[in-house]
TORBA-131110 format. One record per residue (C-alpha): x, y, z; residue number from 1. Coordinates in Angstrom, 1 decimal. Last residue first. Example, Ala and Ser with C-alpha at 12.3 -4.5 7.8 and 13.67 -1.06 7.14 Angstrom:
BEGIN
[[13.7, -1.1, 7.1], 2],
[[12.3, -4.5, 7.8], 1],
//
This chain:
BEGIN
[[-26.3, 32.5, -11.4], 204],
[[-22.7, 33.7, -10.8], 203],
[[-20.6, 31.0, -9.3], 202],
[[-17.7, 31.6, -7.0], 201],
[[-14.0, 30.5, -6.9], 200],
[[-11.3, 31.5, -4.5], 199],
[[-7.8, 32.9, -5.1], 198],
[[-5.5, 32.8, -2.2], 197],
[[-5.2, 36.0, 0.0], 196],
[[-2.1, 38.2, -0.1], 195],
[[-4.1, 41.1, -1.5], 194],
[[-7.6, 40.2, -2.6], 193],
[[-9.0, 37.4, -4.7], 192],
[[-11.9, 36.4, -6.9], 191],
[[-12.2, 33.7, -9.6], 190],
[[-15.4, 33.3, -11.7], 189],
[[-17.7, 30.6, -12.8], 188],
[[-20.7, 31.2, -15.0], 187],
[[-23.7, 33.5, -15.7], 186],
[[-22.8, 36.8, -17.2], 185],
[[-21.8, 39.6, -14.9], 184],
[[-24.0, 42.7, -14.8], 183],
[[-25.7, 41.6, -11.5], 182],
[[-22.3, 41.3, -9.8], 181],
[[-22.8, 44.2, -7.3], 180],
[[-20.0, 43.8, -4.7], 179],
[[-20.5, 44.1, -1.0], 178],
[[-17.4, 44.5, 1.2], 177],
[[-16.2, 43.7, 4.6], 176],
[[-12.7, 44.3, 6.2], 175],
[[-13.1, 48.0, 5.8], 174],
[[-12.3, 50.6, 3.0], 173],
[[-12.3, 47.8, 0.4], 172],
[[-11.6, 48.6, -3.2], 171],
[[-13.4, 47.1, -6.3], 170],
[[-12.3, 45.5, -9.5], 169],
[[-14.4, 43.7, -12.2], 168],
[[-13.9, 41.6, -15.4], 167],
[[-10.2, 40.7, -15.3], 166],
[[-9.5, 38.2, -18.0], 165],
[[-7.8, 34.9, -16.8], 164],
[[-9.8, 32.7, -19.2], 163],
[[-11.8, 31.4, -16.2], 162],
[[-13.3, 34.9, -15.6], 161],
[[-11.5, 37.2, -13.2], 160],
[[-12.7, 39.3, -10.2], 159],
[[-10.4, 41.6, -8.4], 158],
[[-10.6, 43.0, -4.8], 157],
[[-8.1, 45.8, -4.2], 156],
[[-6.9, 46.5, -0.7], 155],
[[-7.7, 49.4, 1.6], 154],
[[-8.4, 47.1, 4.7], 153],
[[-7.3, 43.5, 4.2], 152],
[[-10.5, 41.5, 3.4], 151],
[[-11.9, 39.1, 6.1], 150],
[[-15.4, 39.3, 4.7], 149],
[[-17.0, 39.4, 1.2], 148],
[[-20.6, 39.6, 0.2], 147],
[[-21.6, 39.1, -3.4], 146],
[[-24.8, 40.8, -4.6], 145],
[[-26.9, 40.1, -7.7], 144],
[[-27.1, 36.3, -8.4], 143],
[[-24.8, 34.4, -6.1], 142],
[[-23.7, 30.7, -6.0], 141],
[[-22.2, 31.1, -3.4], 140],
[[-23.8, 33.5, -1.0], 139],
[[-21.3, 34.4, 0.3], 138],
[[-17.5, 35.0, 0.2], 137],
[[-15.1, 34.6, 3.1], 136],
[[-11.4, 35.3, 2.4], 135],
[[-9.3, 33.0, 4.5], 134],
[[-8.0, 34.2, 7.8], 133],
[[-4.3, 34.8, 7.7], 132],
[[-2.2, 32.4, 9.8], 131],
[[-0.6, 30.7, 6.8], 130],
[[0.2, 33.9, 5.1], 129],
[[2.3, 35.3, 8.0], 128],
[[3.8, 32.0, 8.8], 127],
[[5.2, 31.7, 5.3], 126],
[[4.7, 29.1, 2.6], 125],
[[1.1, 29.9, 1.7], 124],
[[1.7, 27.9, -1.4], 123],
[[5.1, 29.5, -1.7], 122],
[[4.2, 33.2, -1.8], 121],
[[3.8, 32.8, -5.5], 120],
[[0.3, 31.3, -5.1], 119],
[[-1.0, 27.8, -5.6], 118],
[[-4.6, 26.6, -6.2], 117],
[[-6.1, 23.1, -6.6], 116],
[[-9.0, 22.2, -8.8], 115],
[[-11.5, 19.4, -9.4], 114],
[[-13.1, 19.7, -12.9], 113],
[[-13.9, 16.0, -13.2], 112],
[[-11.7, 14.3, -15.8], 111],
[[-9.5, 17.3, -16.7], 110],
[[-8.1, 17.7, -13.1], 109],
[[-7.6, 21.5, -12.9], 108],
[[-4.4, 23.2, -11.8], 107],
[[-4.7, 26.9, -11.0], 106],
[[-1.4, 28.9, -10.5], 105],
[[-1.8, 32.2, -8.8], 104],
[[0.5, 35.1, -9.4], 103],
[[0.6, 38.2, -7.1], 102],
[[3.0, 41.0, -8.1], 101],
[[0.3, 43.0, -9.8], 100],
[[-2.6, 40.6, -10.5], 99],
[[-1.7, 37.6, -12.5], 98],
[[-3.7, 34.4, -13.1], 97],
[[-1.8, 31.4, -14.2], 96],
[[-3.5, 28.4, -16.0], 95],
[[-3.2, 24.7, -15.8], 94],
[[-5.0, 21.6, -17.2], 93],
[[-4.4, 18.2, -15.8], 92],
[[-4.5, 14.9, -17.7], 91],
[[-4.4, 11.5, -16.0], 90],
[[-2.1, 9.0, -17.7], 89],
[[-1.0, 7.3, -14.5], 88],
[[-3.7, 7.0, -11.8], 87],
[[-6.7, 9.3, -11.1], 86],
[[-6.6, 8.9, -7.3], 85],
[[-2.9, 10.0, -7.4], 84],
[[-3.0, 13.8, -8.1], 83],
[[-5.8, 15.1, -5.9], 82],
[[-5.3, 12.2, -3.5], 81],
[[-2.0, 13.6, -2.3], 80],
[[-3.3, 17.1, -1.6], 79],
[[-6.4, 15.5, -0.1], 78],
[[-4.3, 13.5, 2.3], 77],
[[-2.4, 16.6, 3.4], 76],
[[-5.7, 18.4, 4.0], 75],
[[-6.9, 15.6, 6.3], 74],
[[-3.5, 15.7, 8.2], 73],
[[-3.8, 19.5, 8.6], 72],
[[-7.4, 19.3, 9.9], 71],
[[-6.5, 16.6, 12.4], 70],
[[-3.2, 18.2, 13.5], 69],
[[-4.5, 21.8, 14.2], 68],
[[-1.4, 22.4, 16.3], 67],
[[1.4, 19.9, 15.9], 66],
[[1.2, 16.2, 15.1], 65],
[[2.2, 16.1, 11.4], 64],
[[2.9, 12.6, 10.1], 63],
[[5.5, 12.0, 7.4], 62],
[[4.4, 9.8, 4.5], 61],
[[5.9, 11.3, 1.3], 60],
[[3.6, 10.9, -1.8], 59],
[[4.3, 9.2, -5.1], 58],
[[5.1, 9.5, -8.8], 57],
[[3.8, 8.4, -12.2], 56],
[[3.1, 9.6, -15.7], 55],
[[0.9, 12.6, -15.0], 54],
[[-0.1, 14.3, -18.2], 53],
[[0.3, 18.1, -18.6], 52],
[[-2.0, 20.9, -19.8], 51],
[[-1.9, 24.3, -21.4], 50],
[[-2.6, 23.1, -24.9], 49],
[[-0.8, 22.0, -28.1], 48],
[[2.7, 21.3, -26.7], 47],
[[1.3, 19.0, -24.1], 46],
[[3.6, 18.7, -21.1], 45],
[[4.9, 15.5, -19.7], 44],
[[4.8, 14.7, -16.0], 43],
[[6.6, 12.9, -13.2], 42],
[[4.5, 13.5, -10.1], 41],
[[5.5, 14.4, -6.5], 40],
[[2.9, 14.8, -3.7], 39],
[[4.9, 16.3, -0.8], 38],
[[4.1, 16.2, 2.8], 37],
[[3.3, 19.2, 5.1], 36],
[[1.8, 21.0, 2.1], 35],
[[3.8, 20.6, -1.1], 34],
[[2.8, 19.8, -4.7], 33],
[[6.0, 18.7, -6.4], 32],
[[5.8, 18.7, -10.2], 31],
[[8.4, 16.8, -12.3], 30],
[[9.7, 17.2, -15.8], 29],
[[11.6, 15.2, -18.4], 28],
[[10.9, 16.4, -22.0], 27],
[[13.7, 19.0, -22.2], 26],
[[14.1, 20.4, -18.7], 25],
[[13.2, 19.6, -15.1], 24],
[[11.4, 21.2, -12.1], 23],
[[7.9, 22.4, -11.5], 22],
[[7.3, 23.8, -8.0], 21],
[[5.4, 23.8, -4.7], 20],
[[7.4, 25.9, -2.2], 19],
[[7.9, 24.3, 1.2], 18],
[[5.5, 25.0, 4.1], 17],
[[6.8, 26.6, 7.2], 16],
[[5.8, 24.7, 10.4], 15],
[[3.3, 25.4, 13.2], 14],
[[0.3, 24.7, 10.9], 13],
[[-2.6, 26.7, 9.6], 12],
[[-5.3, 24.8, 7.6], 11],
[[-5.2, 24.9, 3.8], 10],
[[-8.6, 25.9, 2.4], 9],
[[-11.2, 23.4, 1.3], 8],
[[-13.9, 24.2, -1.3], 7],
[[-16.6, 21.6, -2.1], 6],
[[-17.7, 21.2, -5.7], 5],
[[-16.4, 17.6, -5.9], 4],
[[-13.0, 18.8, -4.7], 3],
[[-12.1, 22.5, -4.8], 2],
[[-8.7, 23.3, -3.4], 1],
//
């Protein structure tokens, strides 16, 4: 997630994380954002835009005391705060980026641009994905070269603009890669590699 311009990735835990999901039909919907606890919101979709309005809801209050407890508890609280610090009536925009079989849901709080990301492996909902090192990108913001670390060998690295359009693609022979982004226009972009959550970077 990205809160106040600061990116935080979900810490590894000893438990399997449930799948975050939209449920409901007609005009009655709910969204459950799950990490260790669940942040549940009753919502209504806007027919004119890719957005929904939060009507109400609440967070479960279980306490995780396993490995990495402090970091996991802090992330759990951020997951809850993302939806509930705005109160009822808050508007959230959403978009889905697709690359092969990987789909990433991006939810953005309209009031301040904070974002949270979910992928179709169940919000890192398996031990294999939970224990993967997050993709490291630097510098961020970047002007000409973007350095990437912790990439799966031989995987595709794809860059999208915020409309979901793919603007660049490269392939990694090793776990590190340098990408020339000098031809990209200034702005915010999303980047991901195989089985790694989407991350945001800024092109200066």
